N, C-alpha and C positions, 0 to 999 in steps of 0.2 A: 911021770914019776920023778923026773929030774927037777921039774918046776916045783913040785910039792916039797921035795927035799930042800931046795933052795929057799923056799918060803919058810919052812920050819927053821932053817939055819938063821935066816934074817930075824925071825921072831925071837929066837933065843938070844941072838946078839943084842937086839934092842931091849929085851927085858933083863939082861944080865947087868947092864951098866948101873941102874939104880940099886939092884940087889947087892952088888959087890962094892958099893960106894961107902960102906961104913967106915968112918974115920974116928980117930980118937977125939978130935976137936970138932964140935958141930960147925957146919957151914953157916956163913952169914945168911940172914933171911932173904936177901934178894938174889942169891946165887942159885943156879940150877945145874942139874947134872946133864951130861950129854945124853940126848935122846930121852928127855923126861916126857911124861905123858902130856903135860900142859903145853910143852913146846911143839910136840907132834900135832896136838889138837889145834893149836893156833896156826901152824903152817898149813894144815889141811883146810881150816876155815878160811884163811886168806886166799888160798888157791881156788877153792870153790867159789868164793865171792867174786874174784876177778873173772873166772870163767863164766859165771852167771851174768855178770855185767857186760861182758863181751857179747854174749848171745843176745842180751836185751838190747844193747845198742845196735846190733845188726838187724834185729827185727824192727826196731823203731825206724832206722834209716830205710830199710827195704819197703816198709809200709808207706812211709812218707813219700818216697820217690815214686812208688806205684800210684799213689793218689794224685800226685802232681802231674804224672804223665797222663792219667785218665781225664783230669779236669784242670787244665793249666790256669784257668781263671781264678781258682781258689788256692793257688800255690802259696800265697802270702800267709793265709790263715793256717794252712797245714804246716808251714815252716815254723810259725809261732808256737803252735801246739806241740810240734816235735821238739823244739828247744826246751819248752817247759817240762815235758815228760822226761827228756834226757837229763835235765838238771835235777829232777826228783830222783831219778835212778842213780845219778852220781852221788847224791847226798846219802842215799841208803847204802850204797857201796862203801863210801867212806866211813859211815858209822859202823858197818860190819867189820871192816878192816881194823878200825880202832878198837873195837870190842875184842877181836881176835888177838890183837897186840896186848891188850890188858890181861887177857886170859893167860897169855904166855908168861906174865910176870915181868915183862920188860919195862914196866913203868910203875913207879911207886907214888901213890897219892896219899 
């Protein structure tokens, strides 16, 4: 029950900042409120992207080392394939992080 009460308190706290932020003068277009929805979405997107990339790199390395241990004579080709796949995963991760950053409104194009 205490966890639920704490969760409700945090939700009200996060939702109250944009609701109470009415000002006489409008904010500039690139400014954001504390705990805005796009900022939270971008933070969660970046975090999930990095977690997924870490899991992916771990699986790539594990499978490559397992294959090299089973067949040492093809270690060179396995290593080449591993580096290519890791580079593709890194590119997808970077694209997702940049997209999350743009969602947050941190960049103006």
